[in-house]
Backbone as a chain_set.jsonl record, in Angstrom:
{"seq": "MAVDARCPECGRVAVLDEEVTKVVCPHCGYKAGYEEYLEVMKDAAVNMTADYMPDRSGI", "coords": {"N": [[9.425, -26.888, 20.898], [8.978, -24.26, 18.769], [11.099, -21.128, 18.112], [10.415, -17.778, 17.66], [12.202, -15.651, 15.067], [13.55, -12.541, 13.686], [13.119, -11.843, 10.626], [15.426, -11.122, 8.368], [14.778, -10.173, 5.495], [12.272, -9.483, 5.286], [11.655, -8.664, 7.471], [10.062, -9.371, 9.169], [8.217, -11.614, 11.178], [9.504, -14.61, 11.763], [10.645, -18.163, 11.858], [12.409, -19.557, 13.929], [13.941, -23.463, 14.063], [12.873, -26.119, 15.741], [15.555, -27.337, 16.406], [18.019, -25.902, 16.345], [18.61, -25.833, 13.251], [18.014, -24.343, 11.098], [16.274, -21.154, 10.348], [12.973, -19.91, 8.928], [11.381, -18.019, 7.4], [7.2, -17.582, 7.021], [6.358, -15.683, 5.287], [7.972, -14.379, 3.944], [9.26, -16.844, 2.797], [11.371, -16.631, 2.985], [14.86, -18.509, 4.234], [17.44, -20.175, 5.805], [20.283, -21.825, 6.726], [21.057, -21.792, 10.172], [23.239, -20.791, 11.417], [24.232, -18.994, 8.724], [22.164, -17.49, 9.062], [22.774, -15.904, 11.5], [25.212, -14.654, 10.354], [24.481, -12.922, 8.505], [22.637, -11.315, 10.107], [24.711, -10.133, 11.58], [25.8, -8.649, 9.778], [24.252, -6.92, 9.067], [23.467, -5.753, 12.062], [26.084, -4.776, 12.95], [26.677, -2.54, 10.005], [24.012, -1.157, 11.255], [24.941, 0.182, 13.148], [27.463, 2.004, 12.089], [26.075, 3.348, 10.445], [25.164, 4.975, 12.219], [24.144, 8.561, 13.735], [25.339, 9.314, 16.223], [23.183, 12.138, 18.025], [24.109, 15.405, 18.165], [23.293, 17.898, 19.15], [23.558, 21.015, 20.415], [26.503, 20.82, 21.302]], "CA": [[9.225, -25.184, 21.003], [10.278, -23.299, 17.591], [11.324, -19.436, 18.602], [10.337, -16.441, 16.771], [13.443, -14.839, 14.71], [13.143, -11.629, 12.676], [13.58, -11.851, 9.287], [16.179, -10.468, 7.557], [14.245, -10.001, 3.812], [11.458, -8.835, 5.347], [11.948, -7.705, 8.519], [8.707, -9.622, 9.907], [8.752, -12.93, 12.265], [10.349, -15.388, 10.838], [10.789, -19.281, 12.363], [13.883, -20.96, 14.59], [13.246, -24.502, 14.397], [13.231, -26.893, 17.606], [16.665, -28.014, 16.226], [18.305, -24.579, 15.917], [19.569, -25.977, 12.172], [17.331, -23.122, 10.459], [15.719, -20.009, 10.321], [12.051, -19.653, 7.66], [10.137, -16.903, 7.348], [6.6, -18.308, 6.18], [6.154, -14.012, 4.935], [8.653, -13.99, 2.343], [10.07, -17.463, 1.843], [13.207, -16.378, 2.965], [15.222, -19.944, 4.448], [18.398, -19.685, 5.586], [20.783, -22.281, 8.247], [21.324, -21.003, 11.763], [24.679, -20.298, 11.328], [24.46, -18.285, 8.179], [21.426, -16.402, 9.777], [23.499, -15.087, 12.58], [26.159, -13.792, 9.475], [23.377, -12.021, 7.906], [22.108, -10.998, 11.17], [25.738, -9.838, 12.711], [26.002, -7.88, 9.151], [23.015, -6.188, 9.866], [23.7, -4.744, 13.205], [27.722, -3.602, 11.968], [25.477, -1.82, 9.399], [23.314, 0.039, 11.183], [26.017, 1.107, 13.774], [28.677, 2.106, 11.124], [25.337, 4.244, 9.712], [24.781, 5.621, 12.744], [24.173, 9.305, 13.852], [24.457, 10.991, 17.249], [22.78, 13.503, 18.306], [25.493, 16.582, 18.656], [22.965, 18.993, 19.306], [24.245, 21.327, 22.01], [28.091, 21.31, 21.358]], "C": [[10.138, -24.411, 19.489], [9.815, -21.535, 18.523], [11.28, -18.756, 17.252], [11.773, -15.576, 16.656], [12.796, -13.871, 14.154], [14.252, -11.924, 11.862], [14.159, -10.855, 8.842], [15.82, -9.256, 6.094], [13.379, -8.854, 4.545], [11.255, -7.991, 6.549], [10.37, -8.212, 9.522], [9.142, -10.679, 10.321], [8.841, -14.309, 11.439], [10.853, -16.956, 12.266], [12.546, -19.88, 12.463], [13.347, -22.027, 14.782], [13.555, -25.04, 14.975], [14.753, -26.937, 17.664], [17.725, -27.403, 16.198], [19.53, -24.223, 14.636], [18.99, -24.629, 11.051], [15.731, -22.433, 10.694], [14.549, -19.556, 8.726], [11.824, -18.839, 7.976], [8.495, -17.513, 6.381], [5.518, -17.145, 5.281], [6.68, -13.984, 3.437], [9.4, -15.27, 1.304], [11.15, -17.774, 2.38], [13.781, -18.237, 4.391], [16.937, -19.611, 4.402], [19.324, -21.067, 6.941], [21.64, -21.056, 9.106], [22.387, -20.234, 11.896], [24.188, -18.81, 10.193], [23.193, -17.057, 8.67], [22.006, -15.36, 10.855], [24.084, -14.167, 12.305], [25.422, -12.93, 9.186], [23.267, -10.921, 9.118], [23.041, -10.101, 11.738], [26.093, -8.875, 11.404], [25.465, -6.528, 9.464], [23.363, -5.505, 10.743], [25.047, -3.945, 12.773], [27.129, -2.26, 10.843], [25.573, -0.873, 9.955], [23.962, 0.468, 12.427], [26.729, 1.64, 13.14], [27.051, 3.463, 10.696], [25.026, 5.375, 10.831], [25.116, 6.865, 13.794], [23.711, 10.074, 15.393], [24.076, 12.002, 17.368], [23.535, 15.204, 19.316], [24.601, 17.563, 18.824], [23.154, 19.801, 20.53], [26.177, 21.614, 22.207], [28.352, 21.746, 20.491]], "O": [[11.322, -24.156, 19.271], [8.859, -21.069, 19.144], [11.833, -19.01, 16.182], [12.362, -15.013, 17.579], [11.582, -13.998, 13.992], [15.456, -12.134, 12.006], [13.634, -9.741, 8.834], [16.279, -8.157, 5.785], [13.624, -7.65, 4.48], [10.78, -6.856, 6.578], [9.793, -7.506, 10.349], [10.303, -10.991, 10.057], [8.094, -14.748, 10.565], [11.304, -16.683, 13.379], [13.395, -20.324, 11.69], [12.356, -22.054, 15.512], [14.755, -24.882, 15.198], [15.316, -26.651, 18.721], [18.699, -28.134, 16.022], [20.472, -23.434, 14.553], [19.786, -24.104, 10.273], [14.629, -22.877, 11.018], [15.015, -19.056, 7.703], [12.044, -18.658, 9.174], [8.618, -17.835, 5.2], [4.419, -17.396, 4.788], [6.185, -13.733, 2.338], [9.831, -15.239, 0.151], [11.789, -18.826, 2.341], [12.995, -18.787, 5.163], [17.577, -19.073, 3.498], [18.824, -21.091, 8.065], [22.361, -20.082, 8.892], [22.417, -19.131, 12.441], [23.849, -17.743, 10.705], [23.424, -15.851, 8.587], [21.664, -14.181, 10.949], [24.102, -13.112, 12.939], [25.72, -11.855, 9.707], [23.778, -9.805, 9.026], [22.546, -9.203, 12.42], [26.864, -8.011, 11.822], [25.956, -5.489, 9.907], [23.682, -4.374, 10.376], [25.084, -2.785, 12.361], [27.3, -1.078, 11.143], [26.374, 0.052, 9.82], [23.314, 1.409, 12.886], [27.062, 2.438, 14.016], [27.419, 4.634, 10.785], [24.69, 6.511, 10.494], [26.007, 6.688, 14.625], [22.771, 10.777, 15.763], [24.625, 12.942, 16.792], [23.457, 15.723, 20.43], [25.232, 18.591, 18.58], [22.922, 19.296, 21.628], [26.823, 22.334, 22.968], [29.494, 22.178, 20.337]]}, "num_chains": 1, "name": "protein.A"}
């Protein structure tokens, strides 16, 4: 059973293969090994947290 993953290129649904070795997006053609995919997504998460500006109204 394949598992859904988020494509880091187009943001649509990509597929993680059953062996948990690669991620492929049928929409934009993104392909990566699972370890590489995890690093890309980890970097994206770190960048999102660095860009986060909490709403400080009322302080």
